[in-house]
N, C-alpha and C positions, 0 to 999 in steps of 0.2 A: 217710730214704727207706726203700725196701722192704727187709725182711729176706729172706734166702734161703728158698727153698721148703722146707717141713718134710719133704717126702718124700725118700727116698733119691735122690740126684742121678743122672740118666742121664749117660752119658759126655760128651755134648755141652755140658752145663752148665759143667763145669769145663774143658772141652777147647778146643782151638784148631784151626781149619781152615786149610789151605794150598791156595790155588788154583794149579793148573798149567794153562798155556795150551799144549796139546800140540804145536802147530806150532813152538813156540819153546823147548822145554825141552831136548831132546837128540835129535839125528839119529843113528840107528844104521845106516842103509843108504846114506849118501852122496848123498842127493838134495837136501840143503839144507833139508829140512823135518823137524821133530821127529816122533817116532812112539812107539808103545807100548813097544817094546823099549828105546828110548832112556830113557824114564821109568824102566823097571826098572833100567837101568844106573846111575841116579842116585838111587835110593832111599836110599842111605846118607846123602846130604846132607839129605834130608827128615827122616830119623830123627835126625840130629845136631842139627837145629834144636830138636827137642823138641815138635813139633806132634802132634796126635792123629788128624787125618783129612786126606785129599786130596780136593779137588774138581777134576774134570777138565772143562774146557770141551768142547763136543761132539766126539765121536769117531765119529759115525755116517756112513754113506754120504751124500755130498753133492756137488753140482756146484760147491760152494765160491763161490757168488755172494756170500755173506756169511760165508765162512770157517767153515762148519759149522753155522751157525744157519739154514740152509736144508736141511732133512733130507729125503732121498729114501727112507730105509728106517729106521724107528725100532728095528728089531731086528737090525741088522747093524753091521759095523765098516768105516769108510772105508779102502779099500786103501792110501791114502797113509800111514795110521797102522799098518796091519797087518791081521790077521784075527782071527776069534773065538778061535783058539788062542792068539794073542798076548795078547788081552784076558784070557783065563782064567789065563794064566801070570802076568800082571801083578797081577791080583786076588789070586791065591794068594800072590804075593811080598809084596804090601801087607799082607795079613792075617798072614802069617808074621812080619812085623816089628811086629805089634801095632797097626797103623794101620787106619783105616776108609777106605772109598772112596765118594764121592758122584759121581753122574753128572749131567750137565746135561740136564734134560728140557725140551723146547721144544714146549709144547702149543698155543700160539696159532696157529701157522702151520706149514705144511710147504713143502718145495720144490715148485715146479710140475712137477718131474721125478718126484715121488712117484707111484706107480701110482694112488693114490686120486684125485689131481688130474687125471692123464691121462684117467682114466675120466670124471671129473666134467666135464671140458672137451669130451669127445667128442660129447655130445648133451644137449639140454635134458631128454631123457627118460631119461638114464642113471640107474640106481639110486644112483650116488654124486653126482649133481648137487647134492643138498642137503647134502652133506658140507662144502661151501664156501659162501661168501656171494656169491651171484649176484643182480644186479638189472638191471632194464631201464634204458636211458638216461633221463636227464631229458628233459622236453619239447623242449629245444633240441638234443637228441642228445648232450649232454655227460654227465659223471659223475652218478651218482644223488644225491649230496649234496656238501657242500663239504669233506669230510674231507681232511686233509693227511697224507701219509705221514711217518713219523718220519725217513725218509731224504730228505725233500724232494719236492715235486711232489704231484700228486693221489694219493690212496690207492686209486684205482680204475684198472683196466686193461681196455680194451675188447677183446673177443674177437670178431673179425669173423665167424668161422664160426658162432657161435650167437647173435650179435647182442646179447649182454649184457655187462655189466661184472662183474669179480670184485674183491673187496676185498683189499687188501694193506697192512697197517699199516706194513710195512717195504718192502723191494724188491719189484718186480713179480714177481720169481722166488720170492717167499715169500707164498703165498696163505693168507689167514686161514681156519682151520677154523671150521665152524659148530657151536659147542658147545651150541646149542639143539636140535640133532639128537641124540636118545638113542643112535643107532648110533655117532656120533662119540665120544660120552662113553664108551660101553662099550669101543670099540676102544682108546682112549687109556688107560683103566684096565688093559686087558689088556697094553699096552706096559709099564706100571709093574710089573705082575705078572711079566712075562717077566724083567726085570732083577732084581727082588727074588728070584725063584726062582734066578737065576744067582749070587746072593750079594752084590749091592751093598748098601751100608749106608744109602743114602738118595739124595735128589735135591736139586739146586738147580733150582728151577722158573723158567724164563725168563719174563719179562714177565707174571707171573701175573695182574696186575690188568687186563690187556688182554683176557682170553679170552672175555668175553661183551660183546656190544654191545647198546645200547638197542633195544627193539622199535620197528620203523618206521624206524630209522636216521635220525633227524632231524639237521638241520645242527647242527654245533657252533658255539657263540657265538664271536664275534670277541674276541680278547684286546686290550683297550684299552692295555695296557702294552707291547705289542710295539714294538721299535725295530729299525732296520737293524743288522745285525751279529749278531742272534740267529738261531736256526735257523728255517727255514720252518715247521716243526711248531708253533712257539710263536706263530704268527699267530692260532691258535685255542686256545680252552680245551677240553680233551678231555672235555667233560662227558658226552657220549653214547657215546663210543667206548671208554671205560675205566671201571673201578671200578663196575660195575653190581651191584645187589643179588644178582642170580641167581648171580653168580660164587662167592659164599660157600658155597653148598650144594655146589658142585663141589669147592672146597677142602676142605670137611668130608668129602666122599666120598674124596678122596685121602688125607686123614689117617686115616680109618677103615681104608682099605686098608693104609697103612703100619703102623698100630698092630697090625693083624692078623698082621704078620710079627714084631713084637716088636723094640724097640730101633732101629727105622729112623728116619731124620731127614728132615724136609722143610724146606727153606729156600726162601722165596718172594721173588723179585725184585719189589719194590713201591716205587714212587716216589710218595708221597702225604704230605699234611700229617699231623701226629701223630694227630689224632682219627680220621681215616679209615684210617691205617696200622694203628692198634691193633686195628681190627675184624678184621684178618686172622689174629689169634690165635684167633678164634672165642670160644666160651663153654666153661665147664667141662663142660657137658653135650654140646656139639657143637664140639669143638676143630677148628681149621683147621691152618695150618702152624705148626711149632714155632718157627720164627724168620723173621718177615718182615724181610727185609734192611733194615738201617738205614745209609743213606749220608750222614748229616748231617755227619760229619767231613770228607767230601770236598767238600761243597757250601757250607760256611759260612766266614766270615772266620776267619783264624787269629789271634785275639786272646783274651786270658784272659776278657774280659767276654762275648764272643760264645760261646765254648765253654762257659762256665758256664751261660749261658741254654739252649744246646742240650742239655746234660746234664740240667739241672733239668726242662725242659719234656718231654723224651723220657721220663725216668723217671716223671714225674707222669702221663703219658698211658698207661702200661702197665696192663693189667688185672692183677688179683692173681695170676692163673695164668700171666701172660706173663713170659718171660725175655728180657732185653735182648741185643742183639748190635751189633757195631761193625766198620766197615771203614775203611781209609784209602787203599786202592788196588784196582784191578781191571783187567781187560783193556779196559774202556771208559773209564777215568778217567785224567787226567794223572798221571804219577808224583808221589808226595808230595814227593820231594826236588826235583823240578823246580818244584813249586808254591810251596813255602815255604823252600827252601834246605836244604842238607845239615845245617847245625847244628840247625835246628828239626825236621828229619826224625828226628833222634835223640830229640828230645823227643816227637815224634809216636809213635815206637815205644813209648816208655814209657807214653804215654797209652793207646794201643790195648791194651796188654797188662796194664793195671792197672785199667781201668774195669770196673764190674760188667757181666758178660755174656760172650757167646761172641765172641771176635775171629776175623776172617778175614784172613789175610795173603795178599799177592799176590806171586808169584814175582818175584825181582829186587829187591823193596823191601828185602830183607835185605842187599843189597849197597850200597844207597844210590844206585842208578842214578838219574841226574838228567835234565836237559833233553837231549832228542835231537831233532835236526833231520833230517827225512827228505827227501832230495833229491827234487825234483819227479818225476824219472823212476823213483823207487823207491816212490812212493806206491801202496799196494795197497787201502787202505780205501775201499769204495764210498761211505761217508758223506762222507768228505773229498773224493773225486773229484766228487761231485754238488753239494756246497756248499763250494767251495774258499774259502780266505782268511779264514774266521771262527774258526779255531782249534779245530775239533771233531774233527780227525783222531785216530784210535785207534791207528794204526801205532806211534806213539811209546811206547805202553805194551805193545806186542806184540813188541818186538825180542828176539832170542835171548838166552838165559842165557849168561853168560861163565863158563867153568869154570876156565880157566887161560890162560897166555900163549902157548900153542902156536897155530899157524895156525888161524884162524877160532874162536879162543877155546875149543877143545875141544868146541864145539857140533857141528861137522860137519867133514868132510874136503874140503868144497867151499864156495863162497860161499853164505851162507844166504839164505833167501827175503826177509828184511828185513835192513838193515844193523845191525851191532852198535853199542852206544854208543861214543863216541869214545875214552873212557879205559879201554876193556876190558883192555888189557895190564896195567894195575895194579889195576883194579876188577873182580876176578873171585874166584871161590870159593877157589881155591888161595892167592891172594895175601892174602886176608882171614882165612883159617881160623886161622892162627897169630899174627895181629896182635892184641895185647890191646886196641888202640884202635880196631879196625875196626867198621863197622856190623854185620857178620855176627857178630862176637863179642858185641856188645851184644845183638842179638836172642837169641842162644843163652843168654846170662846171664839176660835177662829172662824167657824162657820157662822156664828151669830154676827161677828164683825163684818164678814164678807156680805151677808145679807143686808146689813144696815148701812153699808158704805158703797154707793154706786160706783165709785172709782175702782174698787176691788172686783166688783162683779161684772161690770160692763165697760170700764174705762180702757183707754189705750195704754200701751206699755213702752217705756224707753229705758234701755240699759244705761247705767251711770258708771262713770269712772269711780273706782273704789280702791282702798288699800289692799295690799296683797292678802290673798286668802278670804276676801270678802266679796260676795256677790250682791250687787245693789241695782235696784231698778225703781222707776217711778211709775205709778199708776195715776192717770189723770182723766177727768171728765169735767164738763162745764161746772165751774164753781167748786171743784174739789181736787186736791192734789195730795197723794199719799206716797211715802217712800218705804220700800222694803229693803232691809239691810240684814244680810245673812252671813254670819261668821262660820266658815267651814273649817276652822282650825281650833286647836285646843289652847290658844293663847288669846289674851285680851287685846283689843285693837281700838285705837282712837279713831274718831269719825269727824269728818269735816262738815257735817250737817247738824242742824238743830230743829227741833219741832216737838210737839206734844206726843208723848208715847201712847199709842193706841193699844199695843199688845207686845208682850215679850214671850219667848218660849220658856223662860226661866222664872222661878219664883223670886220674890224680893223686889226691891226698888230698882227699876231699870234706869240707866243713865243715857240720855239721848246723845251725849257727846262721846260715847264709847260703847263697844260691844264686849260683853264678857265672853270667856271661852265658850264655844259651842252655843252661842246665843243668836237668836233672830229677833229683830225689832221691826215693828211697823210704826212709822211716825206720820203725823199729820204735818205736811209741809206748807209753808206760806205760798200763796198764789203769786 
């Protein structure tokens, strides 16, 4: 497979990103909700992990209909989290520790409380009217087309005052911006400049593949594979509402802006098949985002054969100038330990941190937080409330970090906005920090090994033939060759390789000639 890029590697190629969900990291003012000062108080934990950058989920002013992804001011700080002085202090503290900071940029939609939308809604003749996507009703008086919101229900909301519908890909409180309007495009580029000028190191760009819709807004085709139990969104194939060709020029403009500041990173949230996903890297002459997010470890079966296909197909799809990336958890996805069990979650940590590419870690996965049941009266996620009973709730991934065994796990001095995981008195940072067999210790060891081993951070990757149930690959760079052997079964497996053991996912003495059940090994192989 592909060798590493020949140019000097930017920080993010060999680096690791750590996602913080601000509401749930650390509360500093006793309201049960995390904030910027709280993040600053816990930076030592982030440093001790050995990551290179922090990505913050949205911190901008918001009515919180979708917990910050409905932005009412792209240039401010939500008072729940602090103020601009608190942000500047946090940014300075992050940089002082040698870390980078990425913000969450949400360009597809704004809150309906944003002054732009308030003006747009005020009159059909308002100069901001065309900043959003308004259409007349269908002949029967209903929505202009059949599009379904990702949150369920029609993607259109009728406005009686002006007699038209506006488009909302998500909640009705999140109105889609019209990126075909040059004024919108210019205003959003100015938003990026504002934060770059303030010193941020990049953006994770929310639902980037959504930002342009097909001319004429035709109906989306019906999905013949839809079955009850799947989301309402999946009733249709989003052919005309996502991944339009015109969006690539916008991504290229964002990239040119970022490159003009030097060393800034753009990560694009994009859920697409490999061939269409790879287009978001752009071309060498017109690059787009540095890292189109790759969620395939979250979405596929957890078997050696399935993962081997995922890795091979993804690597084969990358353009020569593209650099891979991997994630196993996020604020939207089920916890990895809940999905595959704690034993395999340790194997998943080794997979994430040894594949070629830039890994993104999600807060709490380093503790091995597993299955969490949110009582019905504590559900806060609008997606779960609108489509209950089909297992799409996101609250289970957004519960507060557990720092110690003190009341409310050291997260707050009062009951937090979401419940803690049930085993928080023993599954917390303080309890795991000095335990040589803990998940936290494993993450720290793997990150330290990755940093100290160029083959793991920047080397090429080659998949290896392996016994049934084992995923094996080699990482190689000039003068260094490392093997990664992952047992995705509950049975011991003999191995045909030998080498010095650099790391195991399990405690005790590892055997380079065999894998214990649910064990991952990293071996230094002869050149």
